[in-house]
C-alpha positions in Angstrom: 14.7 76.8 7.4 15.8 73.1 7.2 18.7 72.0 9.4 21.3 69.6 8.0 24.1 68.2 10.2 27.2 66.8 8.5 30.8 66.0 9.5 34.2 64.8 8.3 36.3 61.8 9.6 40.0 61.8 8.8 43.5 62.3 10.1 45.0 65.8 10.2 41.9 67.5 8.9 42.1 70.7 10.9 42.6 72.8 7.8 40.0 71.1 5.7 37.9 73.5 3.5 35.0 71.0 3.4 33.0 72.8 6.2 33.2 76.1 4.3 32.1 74.6 1.0 29.1 72.8 2.4 28.0 75.8 4.6 28.2 78.1 1.6 26.3 75.7 -0.6 23.6 75.3 2.0 23.2 79.0 2.3 22.8 79.3 -1.5 20.1 76.6 -1.3 18.2 78.1 1.7 19.4 75.5 4.2 20.9 75.8 7.6 23.9 73.4 7.9 26.4 72.5 10.5 29.6 70.6 9.8 31.8 69.0 12.5 35.4 67.7 12.2 36.2 64.3 13.8 40.0 64.3 13.6 41.4 60.8 14.0 44.8 62.1 15.1 43.0 63.1 18.3 40.3 60.4 18.5 42.5 57.5 17.4 41.9 55.0 14.6 40.8 52.2 17.0 37.1 51.9 17.1 36.5 54.1 14.0 33.5 52.0 13.1 31.9 52.6 16.5 32.6 56.3 16.3 30.9 56.4 12.9 27.9 54.6 14.2 27.8 57.0 17.2 27.5 60.1 14.9 24.6 58.4 13.1 22.9 57.9 16.5 23.5 61.6 17.3 21.4 62.6 14.3 23.9 63.6 11.6 22.6 63.3 8.1 25.9 61.9 6.9 29.6 62.4 6.8 32.5 62.7 4.5 35.5 60.4 5.2 39.1 60.9 4.1 42.6 59.4 4.7 43.1 56.9 6.2 39.6 55.4 6.6 38.0 55.5 3.1 38.4 51.8 2.6 37.2 50.9 6.1 34.1 53.0 5.5 33.4 51.3 2.2 33.0 47.9 4.0 30.3 49.3 6.3 27.7 50.5 3.7 26.0 49.7 0.5 27.7 51.3 -2.5 25.0 51.5 -5.2 27.2 52.7 -8.1 29.1 49.8 -9.7 32.3 51.7 -10.6 32.4 53.2 -7.1 31.9 49.7 -5.6 34.9 48.5 -7.7 37.1 51.2 -6.2 36.6 49.8 -2.7 36.9 53.2 -1.1 34.3 55.9 -0.3 34.3 59.5 0.9 30.6 60.2 1.3 28.3 58.3 3.6 24.5 58.8 4.0 23.1 57.4 7.3 19.4 57.4 6.5 19.7 54.7 3.7 23.1 53.4 4.8 24.7 54.1 1.4 28.2 55.4 0.5 29.7 57.0 -2.6 33.1 58.1 -4.0 32.8 61.6 -5.2 36.6 61.8 -5.7 35.8 59.5 -8.7 32.9 61.5 -10.0 34.5 64.8 -9.1 37.8 64.1 -11.0 35.8 63.1 -14.1 33.9 66.4 -14.0 37.1 68.4 -13.2 39.0 66.8 -16.1 36.2 67.3 -18.6 35.7 70.9 -17.5 39.5 71.6 -17.9 40.3 69.6 -21.0 36.8 69.2 -22.7 36.7 66.0 -24.8 40.5 65.5 -25.0 41.6 62.0 -23.8 44.0 61.7 -20.9 46.3 59.7 -23.2 49.2 57.9 -21.5 49.4 58.7 -17.8 52.0 58.1 -15.0 50.3 58.2 -11.6 52.1 58.3 -8.2 50.1 56.7 -5.4 47.8 53.7 -5.1 45.9 54.6 -1.9 42.3 55.7 -1.5 42.4 58.7 -3.8 44.7 56.9 -6.2 42.0 54.2 -6.6 39.4 56.8 -7.4 41.5 58.6 -9.9 42.6 55.3 -11.5 39.0 54.2 -12.1 38.1 57.8 -13.3 40.9 57.6 -15.8 39.5 54.3 -17.0 36.1 55.9 -17.4 37.8 58.7 -19.3 39.4 56.1 -21.6 43.1 56.8 -20.8 45.1 54.9 -23.4 47.6 53.7 -20.7 48.0 54.1 -17.0 51.4 53.5 -15.4 51.2 53.3 -11.6 53.9 53.6 -9.1 53.9 53.5 -5.3 56.3 52.9 -2.4 54.2 49.9 -1.6 54.7 47.7 -4.6 52.0 45.2 -3.5 49.4 47.9 -3.2 50.3 49.1 -6.7 50.1 45.5 -8.1 46.7 45.1 -6.5 45.3 48.3 -8.0 46.6 47.5 -11.4 44.9 44.1 -11.3 41.6 45.8 -10.3 41.9 48.4 -13.1 42.6 45.8 -15.7 39.5 43.9 -14.5 37.6 47.1 -15.1 38.9 47.3 -18.7 41.9 49.6 -18.3 45.2 49.2 -20.0 47.7 49.6 -17.2 50.9 48.4 -15.6 53.1 48.9 -12.6 56.2 51.0 -12.9 58.8 50.5 -10.1 59.9 53.7 -8.4 63.5 53.3 -9.5 62.3 53.1 -13.2 60.0 56.1 -13.4 62.5 58.4 -15.2 62.2 56.0 -18.1 58.6 57.0 -18.5 59.0 60.7 -18.9 57.3 60.6 -22.4 53.7 60.3 -21.2 50.9 62.7 -21.7 49.9 63.3 -18.1 51.6 63.2 -14.7 49.5 62.7 -11.5 50.3 62.9 -7.8 47.9 60.9 -5.6 50.3 60.7 -2.6 50.2 63.0 0.5 53.6 64.6 -0.6 53.0 68.3 -1.2 50.5 68.7 1.7 51.4 71.3 4.3 52.2 68.5 6.7 54.3 66.7 4.1 56.3 69.3 2.0 58.1 68.2 -1.1 57.1 66.4 -4.2 56.7 62.7 -5.1 57.6 63.4 -8.8 61.2 64.1 -9.7 61.6 67.5 -11.2 64.0 66.2 -13.8 61.3 64.1 -15.4 58.9 67.0 -15.8 58.8 68.5 -19.2 57.4 67.4 -22.5 54.2 66.1 -21.0 50.8 67.8 -21.9 49.2 68.1 -18.5 49.6 67.6 -14.7 47.2 67.0 -11.8 47.9 67.0 -8.1 45.2 65.7 -5.8 46.7 67.8 -2.9 44.9 71.2 -2.5 46.4 72.4 0.7 48.4 74.4 -0.4 46.7 75.3 -3.7 50.1 75.5 -5.5 52.2 72.5 -4.5 55.9 72.0 -5.4 54.9 69.5 -8.1 52.5 72.0 -9.7 55.1 74.8 -9.5 57.6 72.5 -11.3 55.0 71.5 -13.9 54.0 75.1 -14.5 57.7 76.1 -15.0 58.0 73.4 -17.7 54.9 74.5 -19.5 52.4 71.8 -18.6 48.7 72.6 -18.4 47.6 72.3 -14.8 44.6 70.7 -13.1 44.8 71.5 -9.4 43.6 69.6 -6.5 41.2 72.5 -5.8 39.2 71.5 -8.8 38.8 68.0 -7.5 37.9 69.4 -4.0 35.3 71.6 -5.6 33.5 69.0 -7.7 33.7 66.2 -5.2 32.2 68.6 -2.7 29.4 69.7 -5.0 28.6 66.0 -5.8 28.6 65.1 -2.1 26.4 68.1 -1.2 23.8 66.9 -3.7 24.0 63.4 -2.3 23.4 64.7 1.2 20.6 67.2 0.4 19.2 66.2 -3.0 19.8 69.8 -4.1 21.9 71.1 -7.0 23.8 74.3 -6.0 24.6 77.1 -8.3 28.2 76.1 -9.1 29.3 79.4 -10.5 28.0 81.4 -7.5 29.5 78.8 -5.1 32.9 79.1 -6.7 32.7 82.9 -6.6 31.8 82.9 -2.9 34.5 80.4 -2.0 37.1 82.6 -3.6 35.7 85.7 -2.0 35.8 84.2 1.5 39.5 83.3 1.0 40.5 86.8 0.0 
């Protein structure tokens, strides 16, 4: 049985479900797979590039990368896909051919289409312009969102992403944080900030602005039901959870690592079964 060695670099990743997803996918495909966590809260951010190179020398097939090193990783590898290259952040690295990919981008597109079929995202207000925000912004552009309003505590970061999305053909604009309540009448609300994670409880999106929109998405999947999604559910919005992004980005990454397509229905069933 073939042995695949993978890993994950990121900060505060102790509760990541990535190892479980990849190990179950490997089992379904007849592979043996190990998956190591490289927590940068313990290892430190200094020398990340050398740590990454060291894992390649140790024989790993590749690694996933997450906050806060997606952009740093993108500068170290060839990114074959044009849209993913424009994002400037990656989450999947293959060592053999020195290539990198952003399956948050491809995963969100698949998750959105699975949940909402051919319906357009419409007008969207997105909170967060970091690594995952970039991926979702470009995915919304691919999905032909009619308008993307972007807000972030770092106004310069938001302005930069808006400029990049416009260059890719999106219709978008920055919305200052103190003006977001004026944009309640959009079709979709998106959280791409860390707020809502188990380490950062709460919600980036004011409860009083939720209601009247059509759908809501939260990139956070730990916990599965964030405060934002609870608020959106109470107000009758159709929900797209961060778990769906986690699932599809993981499936896409697994195929990039192994060249194999896993039975998605069975993988989803086993993932749920191992939680319960």
